C-alpha positions in Angstrom: 30.2 37.9 -50.3 31.0 41.3 -47.7 33.5 42.5 -47.1 35.0 44.0 -43.6 37.7 45.9 -45.5 37.4 50.2 -45.3 33.9 49.2 -42.9 33.2 50.2 -39.9 32.2 47.2 -38.7 29.9 48.2 -35.6 27.2 50.7 -38.2 27.0 48.4 -40.8 27.5 44.4 -39.4 26.0 45.6 -36.2 24.5 41.3 -35.8 28.0 39.9 -36.2 29.1 38.1 -33.4 32.0 39.1 -30.7 33.6 38.7 -27.3 33.1 41.2 -25.6 37.3 42.4 -25.7 37.6 41.8 -29.2 41.0 39.9 -28.9 41.4 36.1 -29.7 39.2 33.5 -27.3 41.3 31.4 -24.2 41.6 29.5 -21.5 39.3 32.1 -19.6 35.6 32.2 -20.0 34.7 35.8 -22.2 30.6 36.8 -22.9 30.0 37.2 -26.7 28.3 40.7 -27.8 26.7 41.9 -31.2 28.5 44.6 -33.5 27.4 47.4 -31.0 28.5 45.6 -28.0 25.0 44.4 -26.2 26.1 41.7 -24.5 24.2 38.6 -24.9 24.8 36.2 -22.0 26.9 33.3 -23.2 30.3 33.1 -22.2 32.7 30.3 -23.7 36.3 30.0 -23.7 39.0 27.3 -26.1 38.5 24.3 -24.4 35.0 24.7 -25.4 33.1 25.6 -22.0 30.0 27.3 -22.4 27.4 29.1 -19.6 24.8 30.4 -21.0 22.8 32.7 -18.8 19.8 32.6 -19.7 16.7 30.0 -20.2 17.0 27.0 -22.5 14.4 25.3 -25.1 16.3 22.4 -27.0 14.3 20.4 -29.1 16.3 18.0 -30.0 18.2 15.5 -27.2 20.8 16.4 -25.1 23.5 13.9 -25.1 26.3 14.8 -22.6 28.4 12.8 -20.2 30.6 13.4 -17.9 29.4 14.7 -13.6 26.7 16.2 -14.7 24.3 18.4 -12.7 21.1 19.6 -13.9 18.9 21.0 -10.9 14.5 20.3 -11.0 13.8 22.9 -8.9 10.6 24.3 -8.0 9.5 26.3 -5.4 5.6 23.6 -5.1 4.1 21.2 -7.2 2.2 24.0 -8.3 5.3 25.4 -10.4 5.7 22.3 -12.0 5.3 22.5 -15.7 2.4 19.8 -17.8 2.8 16.6 -16.6 1.9 15.2 -20.0 3.7 18.0 -21.6 6.8 16.9 -20.4 6.7 13.1 -19.7 9.1 11.5 -18.3 10.9 13.7 -16.2 11.1 14.5 -13.0 10.9 17.8 -10.1 11.8 18.1 -6.9 9.3 21.1 -4.8 11.4 22.8 -3.0 7.6 23.6 -0.5 6.9 19.4 0.7 10.6 18.3 0.3 9.6 15.3 -2.4 11.0 14.7 -5.8 8.3 13.0 -8.3 8.4 12.1 -12.7 5.3 12.3 -14.8 3.9 9.9 -16.1 0.4 9.3 -17.7 -0.2 13.1 -17.8 0.7 13.6 -14.0 3.2 14.4 -10.8 4.1 11.2 -8.9 5.6 11.3 -6.1 8.5 9.1 -4.7 8.8 8.2 -1.5 11.8 9.1 0.9 14.4 7.0 3.4 12.7 7.6 5.3 9.7 7.3 4.5 10.3 3.5 4.3 10.5 2.1 7.4 11.8 -0.4 9.1 9.2 -0.9 12.4 6.2 1.2 13.0 4.3 1.2 15.6 0.6 0.7 14.6 -2.7 0.5 17.7 0.4 -1.2 19.9 1.7 -3.9 17.4 5.1 -3.5 16.1 4.7 -4.3 11.9 8.2 -4.4 10.4 10.3 -4.5 7.2 12.4 -7.7 7.0 13.9 -8.0 3.4 10.8 -5.8 2.0 8.3 -8.0 3.5 5.6 -6.4 6.3 5.1 -9.3 9.2 4.1 -8.8 12.7 6.8 -8.5 15.5 7.4 -11.4 17.5 3.8 -12.3 16.8 3.5 -9.6 18.9 -0.7 -9.0 18.9 -2.8 -8.4 22.1 -6.4 -11.0 21.8 -7.4 -7.5 21.9 -6.2 -6.9 18.3 -7.3 -10.0 16.8 -10.0 -10.4 14.9 -13.6 -10.6 15.4 -14.3 -13.6 14.5 -10.7 -15.3 17.2 -12.1 -13.0 19.7 -16.2 -12.8 19.9 -18.7 -14.2 21.4 -22.4 -14.6 20.1 -25.5 -14.5 21.0 -28.0 -17.3 20.1 -31.4 -17.4 21.2 -32.7 -21.2 21.2 -35.3 -21.7 18.5 -36.6 -24.4 16.1 -35.7 -24.7 12.4 -32.6 -23.4 10.9 -30.6 -20.8 13.4 -27.1 -19.3 11.3 -24.3 -19.4 13.2 -22.2 -16.2 11.9 -18.4 -17.8 12.3 -17.1 -14.5 11.0 -19.1 -12.3 14.7 -17.4 -14.6 17.2 -15.6 -17.4 18.3 -17.8 -18.4 20.5 -22.0 -18.4 20.7 -23.8 -19.3 23.6 -27.7 -19.7 24.5 -29.7 -18.2 26.1 -31.7 -20.3 27.2 -32.8 -23.6 26.2 -33.7 -25.0 22.8 -38.0 -25.1 22.4 -37.4 -27.5 19.4 -35.6 -29.7 16.1 -32.4 -27.5 16.2 -30.0 -26.9 12.6 -26.7 -24.9 13.6 -25.8 -23.7 10.2 -22.3 -23.1 10.2 -21.4 -19.6 7.5 -19.1 -17.4 6.6 -17.0 -20.3 8.3 -12.6 -20.1 7.4 -9.7 -23.1 7.4 -8.9 -23.8 11.2 -11.2 -22.3 12.9 -12.8 -23.9 15.6 -16.5 -22.7 17.4 -17.7 -23.7 20.7 -21.7 -23.6 20.9 -23.2 -23.7 24.7 -24.2 -24.2 26.9 -26.6 -26.5 24.3 -29.5 -28.2 25.7 -32.8 -29.3 25.3 -34.5 -33.2 24.6 -34.5 -32.3 21.1 -32.9 -33.9 17.6 -29.5 -31.2 16.8 -28.4 -30.8 12.9 -25.8 -29.3 11.6 -25.1 -27.7 7.8 -23.0 -25.3 7.0 -23.6 -22.3 4.4 -24.6 -23.2 0.8 -23.7 -26.6 0.9 -24.6 -29.4 3.3 -20.9 -29.6 4.4 -19.2 -33.3 6.2 -18.8 -33.9 9.6 -16.7 -36.1 11.3 -17.6 -36.4 15.2 -14.3 -36.9 17.2 -15.7 -39.3 19.9 -18.2 -42.0 20.5 -20.3 -39.5 23.4 -23.7 -38.8 22.1 -25.4 -35.2 22.2 -28.0 -35.7 25.9 -30.4 -33.4 25.6 -31.7 -33.6 29.0 -28.3 -31.8 30.7 -25.9 -29.1 29.5 -23.4 -29.6 26.8 -20.8 -27.9 24.5 -20.6 -28.3 20.9 -16.2 -27.8 18.9 -16.6 -27.5 15.7 -13.0 -27.2 13.7 -13.6 -26.5 9.7 -10.1 -27.8 7.8 -11.8 -27.3 4.6 -13.4 -24.0 3.6 -14.8 -24.5 0.1 -17.7 -23.1 -0.2 -20.1 -25.6 -2.0 -18.7 -28.9 0.4 -16.9 -27.6 3.8 -15.7 -30.1 5.4 -15.1 -29.9 9.8 -15.3 -32.2 12.7 -16.4 -31.7 16.1 -17.1 -33.2 19.6 -19.8 -32.9 22.1 -19.7 -34.0 25.8 -22.1 -33.1 29.1 -20.2 -31.1 31.4 -21.0 -29.9 35.1 -19.7 -27.4 37.5 -17.2 -27.9 39.8 -13.1 -27.5 40.7 -12.6 -31.3 40.6 -11.0 -32.8 37.5 
């Protein structure tokens, strides 16, 4: 076993670790040096406090308790370490003020409180966040914002045979003239509770109803029959929008211009 007796420590034991002032450790942090007095950037005291000036690489587990303060600051996302190597790490990008965590080989952005809004105005429609559920505030949807199936009018050129009435394109269908032969109104792309209006329906020929890929069930609401010699209005409501055998209720009535009820 080596002995310090009769030797010069600085000459023989240059690799020995000592306090910078060669005195015993105290409650005040002291930097460590080697036998030649080279500072090591490591400071400690008798309370077990430790300060390390340089970078630290830990292969094992860091187990700590108390009010820990660990910075994860990087200049920008480009400066982040490899997300695969450091799976589960967190990193703060100073450039965009965001916090990220690494998962599946990528850095995933965390939302700021300012990103989670209580309400949002989109095209004159206010979307509000109520207990984590997004909804339209006060049913505030103008007519302009409705889907085409609830506001637009389609144009139908009268013809014989089967004619598609695409419910996704409008809520009413206006015929540009009288039908000229047996006319089948084929309801397509219908939705539950949607009502469509067909007008003015005129032409002294048979008018028939079908629905998409199935024949559909059509229930007549009134005793009024179609009168092809005058203008008629036909209204159809979908009460079951299954593809195979949808169910509809409909009514037909004649009409004429006039402001007196």
